[in-house]
N, C-alpha and C positions, 0 to 999 in steps of 0.2 A: 504494500500500500504506500502510495506517495502522499505525504501529508500536505494538503493545501487547504485554502479557505473554502467553506461551503459555497454552493451556488448562491449568488446574491438574491435577496428576497424579491427584488424588482424583476428578476429574470425567471422566477420559478414557474410563471404561467407559460413560458415559452421553452424553457430548458428543463426537462425532467431529471436528467443526470448530466454531469460533466466530470469525466474520469480521466486523469492522466495515468498512463500505463507504461511500464518498463518491464517486459516479460521475457524471460529466457526459457524457451520451450525445450532446449536441449538438442533438438534436431529439426531439420526442415519438415514441414507438414502442412496440414490444412485444418483450420479452426472453423467451427460451425457458427454462422450468424443467424440466430433464430428470428422468426417473425415477431414483431411487436407492434404496439399501437402508436409508436413514435417513429420519426424519421431518424436515420443514422447518419451523423456527420462526423467523419474521422479526419483528423489532421495528423498524419504520421510524420515522424522524424527519421532521418537517416536514408530512407528509401520510400518510393511511392507504395501506397497500399494496393495490393492486387486482390480483386474480388471477382468471383464468377458464380454462375448458377451451376450446380453439380450436373455433370453429364452434358454440358453445353460449352464445348471448348471455345466456340466463337464469342461467348459472352464475357470472356476475361477482360477486365477493365483495370487499368493502373492509374492512380491519381494521388496528388499531394493534398488534395482537398476532396475526399471521397464522400459522395452523397448517395443515399439509397432511400427510396420511399417505402411506404407500407407494402408488404408482400405476404404471400401465404405459403411460401416454400423456403427452406433454409438456403442461405448464401454460403459459398465456400470462400473463406478468407485464407489466402496463401501466405506462408511465411518461410523464411530461410533459417529459422531456429531462434530468432529473437525479434521483438517488435517494441518500438517506443512511439509515443504520441499522445494525443488527447482525443478522446471519443465523447461526443455529445449526443444525447437523445433529445431531439426537438419535438415538441408537441405539435398537434395539428394546428393549433392556434399560433405556435411559434413559426410554422412554415409561412404563414401570411405576414407576420410581423418582421421576421428576420430574412426570409428568402424572397419576400414580396410576391408570393404566388401560393395558390392552394396546394395542399399536400397531394391532391389527386394528380397534379401535373407530373409528379415523380413516382406515382404508384408503380411498383414492379420494375423500377429502373435502377440500374447500377451506373451512376454517372459521376460527374465532378462539378466543382464550382464554376468552371469555365463553360462546359457544355450546358449546364442548367441555366445559364444566364441569370445569375444572382447579383446582388449589389457588389460594386467594385471593392468595397471594404472587405467582403468575404473572399473575393478572388485574390486579393493581396495578402490575406492573412497567412497562408502557408509559408511564403518566403520570409515574412516578418517574424514568424514564429521560429523558424530555423536559425535566425540570427541571434536569438536570445540564449543566455547561458544557464538559466536555472528554471526549475518547474514553477516556483511562485511567479517569476517574471512572465513565463509563457501563459500561465492561467490568468494572470492579471490582464495581459493583452487580449486574450479571448473575451474575458468579461467586459472590458472597456469597449471592444468592438461590437459585441452583441448589445450592450446597453445603449450605445449610440444609435444602432439600427432600430431598437425597440422604441426609443424616445422619438425617433423621426418617422415612425410607421404610420402615424395619422389615423385615418378612418379605415383601417384594414382589419377591424375586429371580426371574429367569428360570429355568425348569427347566433343569437342567444338560444333559439330553439334547437339549433344543430348541436351546439355545445352541450345543452341539456340532454339531447338524445344520445350523444356519444358517452356521456357520463352514466346514463342509465344502462346502456348496452354493456359498458365495462363492469357495472355492478352485477350483471347477470339477469336483469329484467328481460322477460321475453319480448321479442320484437313487436308482437301485437300490443303488449302492455306499454312499450315505449311510444308507439304510434298514438295510442290513446292518451298517454300522459302529455305529449306535446301538441296534441290536437290535429294530427295529420292522418290521412289514410296510409296504409302500409306502402302503397305504391309511391305516394308523395314522399314519405319518409325515406324510402330506398333511393329515390332520385336525389334527394338533398344530401344524404350521407355519402353516397357514391361520388357526387360532384365535389364534396369537400375533401374526402380522404382517399378516394379511389377504390374503396372496398364496399361491398354491399353490407347492410346491417348484420346479417347473420355471419358473414365472414369476419367482420370486425369483432363481433362478439367471441367467435372461436379463438381468434388471435389473442384477445384480452384474457380469455380463460387460460390459454397456454402461458401467457405472461405471468399470470397469478401463480400458476402451478410451479413455474420455474423458480419463483422466489422462495418456495418452501421445500422444493424437492431436495432430498438428501438430509433433511432435518426431521422428517416424519415418515412413517411407513407409507408406501404407495397408496394403500387403501384409504388412509386418512387424508392424504393429499387429494385423492379423487373426491372424497366427500366434502372436504373443505372448499374445493374450487368449483363445485357444481357439476362434476361428472357423475354419471349414473352409477358407475362402479369402476374398479381398477382396470377392467378390460376396456372400458370406454376411454379412460385416460390413455392407455397404451395405444389404442387405435388412433386417437387424435394426434398423439405425439409422432406416431409413425408417419402420418400424413403431413403434418405441418413442420415437424422438426427433421424429418428424414431418418429418424432412428427411434428406438424405444426409450423411455425414461431411464431404464437401467443402463443402456449403452451410453446415453448422454452423461449420466453420472460417472460412469467409468472413464470416459474420454475427457470430460471437461471439469469434473467437480474439483480436483485439487486446485485448479486455477480459480474457479468461481469462489471456493471456500475462502481463499485469501482475501477476497474483496467484498464478500457479502455483508460484513458488518461495518463497512466503511461509512462513517456518518455523512449524511446528506448526498450520498451517491445514489442510492436507491436501486441500482442494478449493476450487474457485472459488465465488463467490457465484452463486446460481441466480436 
């Protein structure tokens, strides 16, 4: 764990986690990037981050400012045995305020700050970050850059009813119940949610449930994790992980848990590096 200041209060609507990382994997390999309800923004040091969709060689993308939108399949994060950098999880609201575009524009995409046509301050951030000598200085630069973008975002706020719908979906409220709560038909709800984040309400909810399970996996028996996170039983949990994460929970724990365990208790981080 690299000790740095927590995400500033003013940024927490837009940045769910901000994690500096310096990891020695011991040998070259591939790390799983699991689906989540946030966009992944990675600022690597030393070498560009290489990400692809498993089984799709042509999808490999290397970038100094890597961006990926919401997705329903695992990404493959390639490394040569070690990685350093800063990873941020941007909320759907954060996409509008910081990237100046809805998260749906980047849904299913493995791209970067140049291709995605985001504000100049973000495009310049990778080079400026690599010039700094310490983690506190790098994190402070990221915070200043994002705070300035948020302050200048103007009238780019998420529609209140869509924000409410996403919160209800994350909490596990059935899609029909969410539609009733926000006063829309299911079709209208689906159109608005997809237009904002790029996923249909049910897909968003499945990803949110996976995200919740990931936070407690390895700390409790699988059957308890399933019950706690709204799966009908352990078999349901395993099926969903196999589809969305590309492996069973047991395989994920075996391959990823030592690394995740090191970071799970990090204050104000909220999730592990993907």
